[in-house]
N, C-alpha and C positions, 0 to 999 in steps of 0.2 A: 739481384735476384729477380726484380721485376723485367729487366730486358732478358733475361735467361729464360722466363717462362713465357714471354712472348714468342721468342725464336723456336724454342722446342714444341710449342703448340700450333705451329704455321701448318703442318702437314696433316694431311688425313690418308692414312693406309687402309685400303680395302682389299679383301680377298686374301688376307693372311690367316693362317690357323691361330686358334685361340691360345696355342702355346707360346706365340710370339707378343712380348710385352714392348707395345709401341713406345711407351714412355721410357723404357730402358734403352730401347734401340735409338730414340732420338737424343737421348743424353750422352750416349756413347758415341754418335755423330758429332754432337757438339762440343764434347771434350776432347775426343781423339781424332776427329776428322774421318774415322773410318769405322766399321763395324762388320760383321760376318753372319751369314746365316748357315747354320748347320741343320744336320738330321740325327737327333740322338736316338739309338734304338729303344729306349724307355720312355724318354720325355717328348719325343716328337721333334717338330722343327722349332729351332730357338734363334732369336736374333741377339747376339752378344757383342762384347767387346773383344777386339782382336790386335794382336803386333805380329810384325813379319816375324819369320822364323828361318829364313834361309834367302837364297839369291832371288832378285825380282826377274819377272818376265821382260821380253824386248820393250814392252810399253810400261815397265815399271810397277808392275802389279806383283805383291808378293805370292810366290808359288808354294811355299810352305807358311802356314798360318797358325799361330798359336791361339785358340779361343777361349775365353774364360768369362766367369761372372763373379758376382760380388761374395758369394758364398764359399769360394774356393774351387768350384767347378770349373776343370779345364780340359781341353781336347786338342789333339794336333791333328790339323786338316791340310788340304792341298786343294787344288782346282777341280779335282774330280769330284769332291763330296763337300764342297763349301761354297757359297757364293759371297763375294765381297760387295760392300756398298759404301760409297764415299759421300762425303759431305758436300762437297763441289769439285768442280774441276781441278782445283789446286790440290785438292786431298788434304786441305789444312782444317784444323779445328776452328770452328767458328768462334770458341770462347775466347780467342785472342782479340778479336775486333771488338766483341762484346766488353771485355775487361777495359779495353782502352776508352770507350765512350762512357763506360759506368764511372770510370775514374775522373774524366773531364766533367760529367754531369755532377758528381758527388763533390769535386772541389768548388764548384760554382755554387752549390747549396750551402757549403760551408762559408765561403765568401759573402753570400747574401746575409747570412745570420749574423756575421761580423759587422756587416754595414748596418744592418738594422739596429743592432744592440748599440752601435756608436751614436744612434739618433736619441737614445735613452740618455746617456750620460756624455754629453758635449762640454762638460768644464773640467778644467784643470786648476786645482787649487795648489798654491805655493806658499808654505809657511815654514816656521822653524820647527824643532823637533818638540820643543815645549808645549807648541800650541796645537800640535797634531792631533790628539785625542779630541781636543775642544771643537775642532773644526770638522772631525769626523763626526762628532755628535751633532752638529749643526747641520751639515750636510745630509744626514739621515733624516732630520725633520724637513729640510728642503725637498728631498726626494718623496717623503711622504705628503707633500703638498700642503703642510702647515702654515696656515695664513698668516701668522705673526711668529717670528723667531726672536726669542729674548736673549740679551747678551750681558755678560757681567760687567761692571765698571771697568774692570782690569783688562778687558778685551782691547786688543790694540788693533784695530782694522787697518791701519797704516802699514803693519809689517806683514800683512797678507795681499797676495797677487791672486785674481780669480782671471783665469784666460779661457777663451772660447777654443775649443778643438776644431770646431768648424768642420766637422766630417761631413763631406758631401754625400747626399742620398743616391745612390747608383743601383739600388736593389732591383729597380724595375728594369734596367737596361741589361743587368747581369740575368735577370729571369727570362727576357727575350733571348740572350745568347743561350741560356741552357735550353730552351725551346728549339732553337737551330740546331744545337747538338743532337737533341733527341730525334728532331725530324731527320737529320743526316744519317743517324743510325737506322731509323725506320726505313728509309728508302734504300740504304745498302742492303738490307734485309729482305726487301720486296714488300714491306708493310705500307698502306696508305698513310701518308703524313701532310695531305693537303689541308687539313682542318684549321691550322693554324694562321693561315691567311683570311683576314677578316673580310674583305671586300670579295666579291662574287667574281670567280675566274671565268674568263673569255673561254671560248670552247679550245682555242689554240693553246691558250695557256694551261688548261686543265689537260690537253692531250700531252703536252710537253712534261708536265709533271708526272703524269701517269706513265709516260714512255719510260723515265728514269727507274720507276718502281718496277715495272713490268720487267725492264731488262736485267734488272738485279735477281730476278727469279730464275731466269734459263739455267744458269750453271747448278744450283743445289736440285732443283726437280729433274732435270735430266739425269743427274747421277743416281737419283732413287729410282727414276723410271727405268734406267739401264738395269739395275739390280733386279727390278721386278719382271723384266723380260728375260733375266737368266735363271730367275726362281721359276717361272713357267716352264722352261725347258729342264732343269734339273729336276723339279717335283711338280710335273704336271697335275697329279691327282689331287695333291694337297693345295698347291700354290697356282693353279691354271687360271685363276681370276685376279692375282695379285696385281695391284696399281697404287699408285699415288697422286694426289691431288693437293693442290692449295686449298684450305678450307674456305667454303663459300663466303663468309663473311669478309675474308681477307681480300676477296676478288670483287664481290658485289659492293663493297665499302667505298670502293674508288668511284663508282658510278654514281653512287648516291650523293658524295661529296660534290662531283663536278657537274651535276646536274643531268647525267647521261641516262638514258633508259634502257632497261632490259629489253634485248632484241625480241623476246617473245611477247613483250606487252606494249611495244613500240607502236604508236600511231604514225600515219604517213607525215613525212617532213621532220620527225622527232630525230635528234642527234641520239644514236645507240651505242651500246658497246657490245663487243662479242667477247667470251670468255677465250683468253690467250692459251688456255689448255681446256680440252672438252673430252678427256678420256682417251682410252686406247683406241 
């Protein structure tokens, strides 16, 4: 859920009618890899989920589209009265990659918990079945940090073995691996992930990391902008200013992390950054 919320909140749509629910639109792109805009005679322009309902065009775009909402609303459309919007150049759901990284990160979280718990009980007691309850009670006192443990005269300490399991503490290493998985996911989504490196980055290093992040943005943002251009042509009165940008904090955050200066406030000689996308 955390990774999903990051992805679906990355984009800022402007110029769309109030009848378009951007949250629903981004969820559709996230889960299905595609969505469609239609104009309902009563409801106005809507951004809904869509599935192909016929043969594709030469370029693989569905010519017949079955558009639907979560409440049972549906409509059959085609290229003359609807606009397709794809999540990326592959036209594939982003949920697939998100699920993969979420599973990896979740497994590491569980492993970290197991390793930490192993530090709490690093003792293995071997005894016969008749003495099991006795030593279970003794161990509870040991675990409770009782300063003195009293034993009956009949207690045979020679018949007991106490072994150290010596579970190695690797939780810190696992946590670093978890952060690397998280950084890899963020970079693949086009989100700044430089902050995990403690030492200050050189300008060359910062630009290299920034380059991988920025490159990951091209595919999803260009597909959304292509849909915006088609919306402008299809319904110029309602969507004449339709556009999509990365939210400013996703872009400016990179500059803040690597020590670059906004081009508008830069002084002579300062390293600066320019927005990769600056509108229509």
